[in-house]
VOGU-3710 file (C-alpha; in Angstrom, 3 decimals, decimal comma):
1> mrwdnlveng> 3,390/-48,867/-67,897  6,774/-48,779/-69,587  8,056/-46,369/-72,188  7,382/-48,876/-74,952  3,685/-48,723/-74,084  3,710/-44,960/-74,459  5,167/-44,581/-77,946  3,763/-45,495/-81,318  6,329/-48,159/-82,109  6,896/-50,564/-79,274
11> tmtgnsalfa> 10,420/-51,410/-80,291  12,439/-49,550/-77,646  14,485/-51,566/-75,216  16,766/-50,794/-72,325  16,480/-49,318/-68,868  17,345/-45,697/-69,644  14,514/-43,188/-69,297  15,791/-41,211/-72,306  15,506/-43,277/-75,437  16,066/-42,546/-79,106
21> adavttrtfd> 15,179/-39,071/-80,302  12,529/-40,362/-82,662  10,670/-41,882/-79,713  10,982/-39,188/-77,045  11,630/-35,493/-77,544  13,200/-33,866/-74,501  12,729/-30,143/-73,932  13,661/-27,583/-71,312  12,385/-24,015/-71,153  14,403/-21,192/-69,680
31> tpefrgitfh> 11,485/-19,361/-68,109  10,949/-18,843/-64,375  7,903/-21,107/-64,144  9,667/-24,021/-65,875  13,248/-23,573/-64,728  14,747/-26,897/-63,637  11,949/-28,903/-65,288  12,477/-31,324/-68,162  9,622/-32,306/-70,464  9,628/-35,630/-72,286
41> eirarsivnr> 7,228/-35,295/-75,218  5,858/-38,578/-76,486  3,226/-39,722/-78,928  1,231/-42,197/-76,892  -0,335/-45,306/-78,348  -3,442/-44,994/-76,167  -4,840/-42,501/-73,685  -8,244/-43,820/-72,587  -7,193/-46,473/-70,109  -9,292/-49,052/-68,320
51> vpgasrmpfe> -9,075/-49,144/-64,544  -8,244/-52,635/-63,256  -11,336/-54,354/-61,910  -9,532/-55,223/-58,688  -9,344/-51,532/-57,831  -13,104/-51,490/-57,143  -13,403/-47,948/-58,479  -16,886/-46,756/-59,551  -15,550/-45,737/-62,962  -13,850/-47,889/-65,570
61> wtvnpyrgct> -11,935/-45,386/-67,650  -9,368/-42,651/-67,090  -7,452/-40,139/-69,171  -4,087/-38,896/-67,902  -2,265/-36,634/-70,385  0,774/-36,188/-68,104  3,063/-38,332/-65,967  4,940/-36,663/-63,134  3,707/-33,431/-61,579  5,196/-30,035/-60,805
71> hacvycfark> 2,803/-29,615/-57,879  5,522/-31,523/-55,976  3,155/-32,649/-53,214  5,327/-34,630/-50,815  2,565/-37,162/-50,141  1,506/-37,844/-53,760  0,615/-41,508/-54,210  1,471/-41,365/-57,925  5,206/-41,068/-57,232  5,614/-44,802/-57,536
81> thgyldldtg> 4,337/-44,731/-61,120  7,418/-42,762/-62,180  9,480/-45,771/-61,218  7,658/-47,790/-63,886  9,340/-45,519/-66,431  12,766/-45,875/-64,808  12,490/-42,283/-63,584  13,245/-41,056/-60,068  10,208/-41,039/-57,780  11,454/-38,168/-55,613
91> lgfdsqivvk> 12,733/-34,982/-57,221  12,433/-36,664/-60,610  8,694/-36,989/-60,192  8,494/-33,242/-59,568  10,770/-32,191/-62,430  10,719/-34,904/-65,155  7,313/-34,519/-66,781  6,067/-36,891/-69,477  3,724/-35,111/-71,908  1,453/-37,158/-74,179
101> inaaelvrhr> 1,290/-34,553/-76,905  -1,290/-36,447/-78,988  -3,706/-36,915/-76,060  -6,631/-35,002/-77,567  -6,262/-36,785/-80,902  -6,313/-40,168/-79,164  -9,387/-39,292/-77,061  -11,334/-38,230/-80,130  -10,287/-41,377/-81,991  -11,389/-43,593/-79,082
111> ltsrqwhgdh> -14,763/-41,914/-78,771  -15,510/-42,583/-82,440  -14,752/-46,295/-82,086  -17,668/-48,687/-82,473  -16,411/-50,462/-79,359  -16,850/-47,337/-77,233  -20,176/-47,084/-75,366  -20,011/-43,649/-73,780  -18,770/-44,648/-70,327  -17,770/-42,050/-67,768
121> iamgtnvdcy> -14,144/-40,886/-68,033  -12,327/-39,608/-64,951  -9,445/-37,143/-65,243  -6,934/-35,969/-62,671  -6,816/-39,476/-61,313  -3,060/-40,002/-61,453  -1,459/-36,563/-61,618  -3,094/-33,178/-62,066  -4,146/-32,494/-65,654  -4,049/-28,757/-64,824
131> qraegryrlm> -0,515/-28,646/-63,493  1,798/-25,911/-64,816  2,741/-27,863/-67,946  -0,827/-27,536/-69,188  -0,330/-23,795/-69,567  2,225/-24,481/-72,299  0,927/-27,678/-73,893  -2,831/-26,948/-73,799  -3,938/-30,578/-73,992  -7,138/-30,244/-71,984
141> pgiiaalrdh> -9,125/-27,980/-74,356  -8,879/-30,587/-77,088  -9,782/-33,383/-74,685  -12,810/-31,556/-73,279  -13,941/-30,533/-76,771  -13,841/-34,174/-77,884  -15,875/-35,247/-74,857  -18,344/-32,415/-75,474  -18,737/-33,256/-79,147  -19,584/-36,855/-78,269
151> anpfsiltkg> -21,696/-35,948/-75,208  -19,500/-38,249/-73,148  -19,755/-37,883/-69,349  -16,582/-37,028/-67,456  -15,180/-35,692/-64,219  -12,111/-33,669/-63,293  -10,220/-33,456/-60,014  -7,647/-30,687/-59,736  -5,600/-28,399/-57,539  -4,946/-26,126/-60,513
161> tlilrdlell> -6,481/-22,731/-61,205  -5,837/-23,175/-64,926  -9,136/-25,021/-65,213  -10,820/-21,600/-65,370  -9,208/-21,080/-68,781  -11,514/-23,845/-70,040  -14,651/-22,583/-68,318  -16,569/-21,976/-71,541  -15,763/-25,485/-72,777  -16,958/-26,924/-69,466
171> rqaaevteig> -20,208/-24,971/-69,745  -20,739/-26,266/-73,260  -20,078/-29,840/-72,157  -22,468/-29,492/-69,204  -25,248/-28,632/-71,643  -24,998/-31,989/-73,391  -23,698/-34,456/-70,797  -23,048/-35,047/-67,116  -19,823/-33,517/-65,861  -18,340/-33,330/-62,384
181> vsvsvgftdr> -15,639/-30,981/-61,114  -13,909/-31,279/-57,761  -11,132/-29,155/-56,309  -8,734/-30,583/-53,728  -8,242/-28,401/-50,628  -7,057/-30,343/-47,602  -6,324/-27,369/-45,350  -6,041/-23,590/-45,368  -2,911/-23,383/-43,200  -0,513/-21,402/-45,404
191> elwrtvepgt> 2,658/-22,573/-43,688  1,662/-26,205/-44,105  0,756/-25,549/-47,742  4,142/-24,004/-48,533  6,003/-27,078/-47,298  3,859/-30,033/-48,389  2,408/-28,675/-51,664  5,085/-26,210/-52,813  4,187/-26,227/-56,513  0,439/-25,760/-56,159
201> psperrldvv> -1,697/-22,630/-56,150  -2,508/-21,542/-52,612  -5,631/-22,925/-50,909  -7,204/-19,475/-51,221  -6,710/-19,441/-54,984  -8,159/-22,926/-55,278  -11,231/-21,804/-53,373  -11,494/-18,899/-55,811  -11,812/-21,568/-58,496  -14,755/-23,048/-56,597
211> raltasgigc> -16,357/-19,591/-56,449  -15,845/-18,968/-60,148  -17,226/-22,343/-61,192  -20,241/-21,935/-58,925  -20,914/-18,449/-60,257  -20,853/-19,882/-63,776  -23,462/-22,485/-62,942  -21,087/-25,440/-62,661  -21,415/-27,103/-59,288  -18,055/-27,775/-57,706
221> avlmapvipf> -17,345/-30,189/-54,875  -14,318/-30,003/-52,602  -12,259/-32,976/-51,572  -10,757/-31,970/-48,245  -7,676/-33,966/-48,936  -5,459/-34,895/-47,496  -6,169/-34,311/-43,842  -2,627/-34,702/-42,489  -2,364/-36,256/-39,023  -0,763/-34,091/-36,306
231> lgdrpdqlrd> -0,180/-31,241/-38,775  -3,543/-30,355/-40,252  -6,084/-32,101/-38,056  -6,504/-29,823/-35,035  -10,166/-28,894/-34,413  -9,451/-25,226/-35,176  -7,729/-26,166/-38,443  -10,621/-28,362/-39,529  -13,084/-25,605/-38,610  -11,174/-22,945/-40,551
241> tvraiaaaga> -10,962/-25,162/-43,616  -14,620/-26,203/-43,670  -15,701/-22,603/-43,059  -13,630/-21,429/-46,030  -14,982/-24,219/-48,226  -18,545/-23,304/-47,309  -17,895/-19,611/-48,000  -16,613/-20,522/-51,465  -19,951/-22,124/-52,339  -18,865/-25,742/-52,681
251> tsvtplvlhl> -21,695/-28,191/-53,285  -20,202/-30,633/-50,799  -17,075/-31,391/-48,807  -15,526/-34,849/-48,523  -12,637/-35,429/-46,107  -9,947/-37,923/-47,016  -7,182/-38,740/-44,566  -3,563/-38,919/-45,726  -2,528/-42,336/-46,947  1,040/-43,376/-47,582
261> rpgarewftq> 1,507/-46,010/-50,221  4,925/-47,345/-51,218  6,859/-44,723/-53,121  5,030/-41,832/-51,496  5,688/-43,163/-48,015  9,465/-43,029/-48,347  9,482/-39,512/-49,807  7,023/-38,217/-47,199  9,072/-39,781/-44,404  12,197/-38,006/-45,634
271> wltrhhphlv> 10,291/-34,715/-45,625  8,879/-35,424/-42,159  12,352/-36,210/-40,809  13,656/-32,871/-42,054  10,744/-30,670/-41,023  9,062/-32,456/-38,102  11,446/-35,092/-36,697  9,458/-35,307/-33,463  6,534/-36,788/-35,445  8,404/-39,633/-37,148
281> aryermyadg> 7,767/-42,172/-34,384  4,095/-41,201/-34,171  3,691/-41,756/-37,914  5,451/-45,092/-37,702  2,911/-46,197/-35,113  -0,101/-44,753/-36,936  0,808/-46,337/-40,277  2,364/-49,512/-38,885  -0,304/-51,746/-40,437  -0,224/-50,331/-43,945
291> pyaptwyqrr> -0,803/-47,248/-46,066  -4,010/-46,129/-44,364  -4,595/-44,417/-41,045  -6,455/-46,504/-38,431  -10,199/-46,780/-38,845  -10,897/-45,022/-35,556  -8,916/-41,999/-36,721  -10,615/-41,864/-40,111  -14,007/-42,045/-38,418  -13,119/-39,232/-36,063
301> itrqvhelat> -12,096/-36,923/-38,902  -15,152/-37,839/-40,953  -17,475/-37,137/-38,038  -15,852/-33,793/-37,233  -15,994/-32,587/-40,834  -19,570/-33,797/-41,244  -20,621/-31,855/-38,143  -18,796/-28,727/-39,317  -20,325/-28,983/-42,781  -23,785/-29,117/-41,222
311> efgigppdwg> -22,969/-26,140/-39,000  -21,798/-24,027/-41,945  -24,664/-25,039/-44,197  -22,731/-27,019/-46,758  -23,722/-30,387/-48,142  -22,522/-33,451/-46,245  -19,576/-35,470/-47,559  -20,415/-36,558/-51,102  -19,161/-40,111/-51,084  -20,318/-40,724/-54,648
321> asrrvaasgt> -18,407/-37,707/-55,925  -15,278/-38,746/-54,095  -15,417/-42,099/-55,817  -15,973/-40,584/-59,248  -12,901/-38,399/-59,028  -10,669/-40,599/-56,886  -7,574/-42,076/-58,365  -7,353/-45,703/-59,349  -6,266/-47,936/-56,522  -7,844/-50,046/-53,803
331> papagegpsg> -9,876/-48,217/-51,173  -9,326/-49,205/-47,589  -12,056/-51,627/-46,524  -13,165/-49,399/-43,692  -16,750/-48,648/-44,635  -18,122/-45,302/-45,731  -20,262/-42,358/-44,749  -20,380/-40,489/-41,460  -20,202/-43,699/-39,453  -17,167/-44,983/-41,285
341> ptqltll> -14,550/-43,365/-43,483  -14,118/-43,613/-47,171  -10,396/-43,697/-47,890  -9,549/-43,286/-51,548  -6,401/-42,467/-53,390  -5,992/-38,813/-54,100  -3,700/-36,413/-55,828
//
């Protein structure tokens, strides 16, 4: 997707990310939570996007009100998409945020179209729709309200605690249609969290979201993602994480092993070289054949988490839920369920 697909008139040309003022409004805010971040406000031409059939996702439609993400997860697969806009996929992805300010308006318009048949819409499939920018721009209340008013099924995947702001809207939507909410918590190791997900709420705060949603009658699944080889996959780490997920009242837990697609792979490797240089060669061997960890490794993690989930009385990995909230992309053809891993793209 290029900038000329994001604005109302498709007349812009050139390679620069910052085009004419009437097409993109650039803002910075001198507040601690937004210092160093630039927002590019655009009026998008469309917001309900069809997932390519080749991706083999179990949903056809997504809504992504933002591009770029202040969560700054070093492994984020969506980094490459910033390159489509001629923006930097490293620090630029973390600090140059595209905001589709007319997102709610476009969702409501699409849902009223005679060509729309009420298909499931997945959100949080590219970058997190509850990242910090949402606290200022408040796009999600309008989007959820539109989906509620049309009784249109949807799902949300997030690492953000801001979703609790919209709890009443979610309850209202759940009364008239099927909704699904999943929170991503790959590990509870605080030191690992601080370095690989520096812009996110802590794992403990995310699990508080699970508790709050559950207490409000909205079932919440947890995607235990990503499980990071050699850093977050020790048996004691897996046990601590699954125990915490169970204690939070999650309806299910689904492990997804780290995958490193082009764009994310280069940025993650730079981080690994700085913080854990002794692991670089091991990662090169593990991911020598592509973006996904070997099947035997995925199966091992899946089996361990499944056994721990059973021990702690939580539902087994919910493969259907992981598909509904997974990002668009091609899953690894490794099989699924406890006997074989499901590997899907993730925030």
